Phi, psi and omega in degrees: 000135175241152181248137168253114186293160173298164188274347177231162187283331177279122190288326186204151181261009176094324183259339187243146187283153171270133178258126172250119190241129177247116186250121179267130184228157172252099176049222180265026180304148183301313178299318182291320179295321179292320179300313183292325173293313177304314185294312183301315181299311178301309182294320181292333182274318186253352185239353169030063175088000183256036183213158167225136185250118166261129175248143179233117175270114181293341179289325178265338184221069180294327178299331179292320178291320179291321180297326173269013185050045177258120186254343184225155174225155357289149171225134178247135171250128166274106182281315175220146359288150174293154007280156177296136181235137175239130179234122182256137178121184187274015173062025181280339175278079189307311178307316181290319178296321182294318181298317183294328185268005179055052176234157180255158172300322185279349180289129175201000000 
């Protein structure tokens, strides 16, 4: 598992949640790479330093996928804030991903 640190040094401003996002990928597959780019773009625009992205390559760490009940990739898990949410696919439908993460288009 690798971590991509948030873009700013302060984790949270006290009123807004810090997001821990875990992205399950299959090696350097096109959809997995696209999902990572889309997730980074979304986080930079809407979470402004309030996020941590963990990436898991299921080719190298299949047990992590089993532990989190991930059967297909790419798959994104919103670990925190609760409740846990799983989004499958390359994350290109930003409005649906934002809705799943309980974020609004205007939030940034």
